[in-house]
C-alpha positions as CSV (number, residue, x, y, z in Angstrom):
1,M,-63.0,2.5,-17.0
2,E,-65.5,3.8,-14.4
3,N,-66.8,0.3,-13.7
4,L,-63.3,-0.8,-12.7
5,L,-63.1,1.5,-9.7
6,D,-64.8,-0.5,-7.0
7,Q,-63.6,-0.5,-3.5
8,E,-61.2,-3.3,-4.0
9,F,-59.5,-1.5,-6.9
10,L,-59.4,1.8,-5.0
11,N,-57.6,0.0,-2.1
12,Y,-55.1,-1.3,-4.7
13,L,-54.5,2.3,-5.8
14,Q,-53.5,3.5,-2.3
15,G,-50.3,5.4,-2.5
16,F,-50.9,6.2,-6.1
17,E,-52.9,9.4,-5.8
18,E,-51.4,10.7,-9.1
19,N,-53.1,8.3,-11.5
20,W,-55.3,8.8,-14.5
21,L,-57.7,6.0,-13.5
22,T,-59.2,8.3,-10.8
23,I,-58.3,11.7,-12.3
24,L,-60.1,11.0,-15.6
25,P,-61.4,7.4,-15.8
26,N,-62.9,7.9,-19.3
27,A,-59.4,8.5,-20.7
28,I,-58.2,5.0,-19.9
29,R,-59.7,2.4,-22.3
30,P,-60.4,-1.2,-21.2
31,V,-57.5,-3.7,-20.9
32,R,-56.8,-5.5,-24.1
33,N,-54.9,-8.7,-24.9
34,Q,-52.2,-8.7,-27.6
35,G,-52.0,-12.5,-27.6
36,N,-48.9,-14.3,-28.8
37,I,-47.6,-11.7,-31.3
38,G,-45.4,-8.7,-30.6
39,A,-47.9,-5.9,-30.8
40,C,-47.1,-4.1,-27.5
41,A,-46.0,-0.9,-29.2
42,A,-49.3,-0.7,-31.1
43,F,-51.3,-1.0,-27.9
44,G,-49.1,1.4,-25.9
45,T,-49.1,4.1,-28.5
46,T,-52.8,3.9,-29.4
47,D,-53.8,3.9,-25.7
48,A,-51.6,6.9,-25.0
49,T,-53.0,8.8,-28.0
50,S,-56.7,8.1,-27.2
51,A,-56.1,9.1,-23.6
52,L,-54.7,12.5,-24.6
53,H,-57.6,12.9,-27.0
54,V,-60.0,12.7,-24.1
55,I,-57.9,14.9,-21.9
56,N,-58.0,17.6,-24.7
57,G,-61.8,17.4,-24.7
58,G,-62.5,14.8,-27.3
59,E,-64.7,11.7,-27.2
60,S,-63.5,8.4,-25.7
61,V,-62.3,6.1,-28.4
62,T,-60.3,2.9,-28.8
63,L,-57.8,3.1,-31.6
64,S,-56.9,0.1,-33.8
65,A,-53.9,-2.0,-32.9
66,Q,-54.6,-4.4,-35.7
67,E,-53.8,-1.7,-38.3
68,F,-50.2,-1.5,-37.0
69,V,-49.9,-5.3,-37.1
70,D,-51.0,-5.5,-40.7
71,H,-49.3,-2.4,-42.1
72,L,-46.5,-1.1,-39.9
73,H,-43.8,-3.1,-41.6
74,D,-44.7,-2.0,-45.2
75,R,-45.6,1.6,-44.5
76,I,-42.7,2.6,-42.2
77,E,-40.0,0.1,-41.6
78,H,-39.0,-0.3,-45.3
79,R,-39.4,3.2,-46.4
80,A,-36.2,5.1,-47.0
81,D,-37.9,8.5,-46.9
82,I,-39.0,8.1,-43.3
83,P,-36.2,8.5,-40.7
84,V,-35.8,5.6,-38.3
85,N,-32.9,6.9,-36.2
86,E,-34.0,7.3,-32.6
87,G,-30.6,8.5,-31.5
88,A,-29.7,7.3,-28.0
89,V,-32.9,8.4,-26.4
90,L,-34.9,5.2,-26.7
91,P,-33.9,1.6,-26.9
92,P,-34.4,-0.2,-30.3
93,T,-38.2,-0.8,-30.1
94,T,-40.9,-0.1,-32.6
95,I,-42.2,2.9,-30.6
96,H,-40.6,5.3,-33.0
97,H,-42.2,3.4,-36.0
98,A,-45.6,3.3,-34.4
99,F,-45.7,7.0,-33.5
100,T,-44.3,7.8,-37.0
101,M,-47.0,5.8,-38.7
102,M,-49.7,7.6,-36.7
103,K,-48.1,11.0,-37.6
104,V,-47.8,10.2,-41.4
105,F,-50.7,7.8,-42.1
106,G,-53.0,8.0,-39.0
107,V,-54.9,5.1,-37.5
108,F,-58.5,3.9,-37.6
109,E,-60.7,3.2,-34.6
110,E,-60.9,-0.3,-33.2
111,N,-64.7,-0.7,-33.9
112,V,-64.1,-0.5,-37.7
113,Y,-60.7,-2.2,-37.7
114,P,-60.9,-4.8,-35.0
115,Y,-58.0,-6.8,-33.5
116,T,-57.5,-10.3,-34.6
117,G,-54.0,-11.0,-33.3
118,V,-52.9,-12.3,-36.7
119,K,-51.1,-10.3,-39.4
120,A,-53.2,-10.2,-42.6
121,Q,-51.7,-12.0,-45.5
122,V,-53.2,-9.5,-47.9
123,R,-52.9,-5.8,-47.3
124,T,-56.5,-4.7,-47.2
125,I,-58.6,-2.3,-45.2
126,P,-62.0,-3.3,-43.8
127,P,-64.9,-1.7,-45.7
128,E,-66.3,-0.4,-42.4
129,A,-63.1,1.6,-41.9
130,M,-63.2,3.1,-45.3
131,N,-66.8,4.1,-44.9
132,R,-66.1,5.8,-41.6
133,G,-63.8,8.2,-43.5
134,R,-61.6,9.4,-40.6
135,K,-58.4,8.6,-38.9
136,M,-56.5,9.7,-35.8
137,F,-53.3,11.6,-36.4
138,I,-50.7,13.1,-34.1
139,K,-48.5,16.2,-34.7
140,S,-45.4,14.5,-33.3
141,Y,-44.1,12.5,-30.3
142,V,-41.6,13.2,-27.5
143,P,-39.1,10.5,-26.5
144,I,-37.6,10.6,-22.9
145,S,-34.4,8.9,-21.9
146,R,-34.3,6.5,-18.9
147,R,-31.8,9.0,-17.4
148,K,-34.5,11.6,-17.0
149,P,-37.3,9.8,-15.0
150,L,-38.3,13.2,-13.4
151,K,-39.1,14.5,-16.9
152,A,-41.2,11.4,-17.4
153,I,-43.1,12.0,-14.2
154,R,-43.8,15.6,-15.1
155,A,-45.1,14.5,-18.5
156,L,-47.3,11.9,-16.7
157,R,-49.0,14.6,-14.7
158,R,-50.2,16.0,-18.1
159,Q,-51.2,12.7,-19.7
160,P,-50.6,8.9,-19.7
161,I,-47.3,8.0,-21.3
162,V,-45.7,5.0,-22.9
163,G,-43.1,3.2,-20.9
164,I,-40.4,0.8,-22.3
165,M,-39.0,-2.0,-20.1
166,R,-37.3,-5.4,-20.3
167,A,-39.9,-8.1,-20.1
168,P,-38.8,-11.8,-19.7
169,K,-41.3,-14.6,-20.3
170,Y,-42.3,-14.7,-16.6
171,F,-43.4,-11.1,-16.7
172,K,-46.5,-12.1,-18.7
173,K,-47.5,-14.5,-15.9
174,F,-47.2,-11.8,-13.2
175,R,-50.2,-12.0,-11.0
176,G,-51.6,-10.2,-7.9
177,P,-51.4,-6.8,-6.3
178,G,-47.7,-6.9,-5.5
179,T,-44.9,-4.9,-7.2
180,Y,-42.9,-6.2,-10.1
181,R,-39.2,-5.4,-9.4
182,G,-37.6,-6.3,-12.7
183,L,-35.3,-9.1,-13.9
184,R,-34.4,-11.8,-11.4
185,L,-30.8,-12.1,-12.6
186,K,-28.4,-9.3,-13.1
187,F,-27.3,-10.3,-16.6
188,E,-30.6,-11.8,-17.7
189,R,-31.5,-11.1,-21.3
190,A,-35.1,-10.2,-22.1
191,P,-36.9,-8.4,-25.0
192,Y,-38.2,-4.9,-24.8
193,H,-41.9,-4.4,-24.0
194,C,-44.1,-1.4,-24.2
195,V,-46.8,-0.5,-21.6
196,L,-49.0,2.4,-20.8
197,I,-48.0,4.3,-17.6
198,V,-51.1,5.7,-15.9
199,G,-49.8,6.7,-12.5
200,H,-46.9,7.2,-10.2
201,G,-46.6,6.6,-6.4
202,I,-45.3,4.5,-3.5
203,D,-46.2,0.9,-2.9
204,S,-46.9,-0.7,0.5
205,K,-43.1,-1.1,1.1
206,G,-42.2,2.4,0.3
207,R,-40.8,1.7,-3.2
208,D,-41.0,4.4,-5.9
209,C,-43.2,2.8,-8.6
210,F,-45.1,3.4,-11.7
211,L,-48.7,2.1,-12.2
212,I,-48.9,0.5,-15.6
213,K,-51.7,-0.8,-17.9
214,N,-50.4,-3.9,-19.8
215,S,-51.7,-5.6,-23.0
216,H,-51.8,-9.1,-21.7
217,G,-55.5,-9.2,-20.7
218,P,-57.3,-8.7,-17.4
219,R,-55.6,-11.8,-15.8
220,F,-52.2,-10.1,-15.8
221,G,-51.2,-8.4,-12.5
222,F,-54.3,-6.9,-10.9
223,R,-57.1,-6.8,-13.5
224,G,-54.6,-6.0,-16.2
225,F,-52.6,-3.4,-14.3
226,A,-49.5,-3.6,-12.2
227,K,-47.1,-1.7,-10.0
228,V,-43.6,-1.8,-11.3
229,A,-40.4,-0.3,-9.7
230,K,-39.4,2.9,-11.3
231,T,-35.9,1.5,-12.1
232,V,-37.5,-1.1,-14.4
233,M,-38.2,1.5,-17.1
234,V,-35.6,2.0,-19.8
235,G,-37.3,4.7,-21.8
236,F,-40.5,6.8,-22.2
237,A,-42.5,8.5,-24.9
238,Y,-45.7,10.4,-25.4
239,P,-47.8,11.8,-28.3
240,V,-48.5,15.4,-29.1
241,D,-51.7,17.0,-30.4
242,P,-53.9,14.1,-31.5
243,E,-56.8,14.9,-33.8
244,F,-59.3,13.2,-36.1
245,R,-59.0,14.1,-39.8
246,R,-61.1,13.2,-42.8
247,V,-59.1,11.2,-45.3
248,R,-59.3,10.3,-49.0
249,F,-58.7,6.6,-49.1
250,S,-58.2,6.2,-52.8
251,R,-55.1,8.3,-52.7
252,R,-53.8,6.9,-49.4
253,L,-54.3,3.3,-50.5
254,R,-52.1,3.9,-53.6
255,G,-49.3,4.9,-51.2
256,F,-49.2,1.6,-49.2
């Protein structure tokens, strides 16, 4: 993301000295676009994991969101042997499923399993991915309740984290360098949405905010990023100990 940090963007980051875009730009991968399908958890978890991999001294990689789109439902959501109870820590999103899939099955890199924005009708793995012979795994993940924002901020100082928020349809159309302050109506209903939180600071009006990277392309917000009020977030999570492992695909394919 080094090319992103021109003077205009640095001006946008004023008040957000604690952000991973300037601390370690190579850890933040380019903004992607999930399109019209619900793949935000795939983008948030893969971006958080690849960022931690770089922080721990690994190479900069983009992990495949498409693999979650194609296989999350079959591998995780309908398997009775994999726990799906998140307790009362996180709202009912697919964050738990996405991190669990990365822990149990791992995830390919984007360059061998590219994003199409459409769920595959036939459960297949691209030959390029099988030839690569490695996947990213995590040891575990840590959920954080909305009632503990200071814990989330402390975690953010160590690594980018996943944030969960309510996102109405108009959130996708948010534009400009301003601050997103949440739902317009008190009792407005909106689905949950996952983003990558890359910084924390104060906006031009003194509001306590998070700096997020969204998955709605570079036209969203300011080049794909946005400042959102801290109170907007309803949960947080972050991965632990990512690493690449060699895998035997013949055995793993039989377990799909």
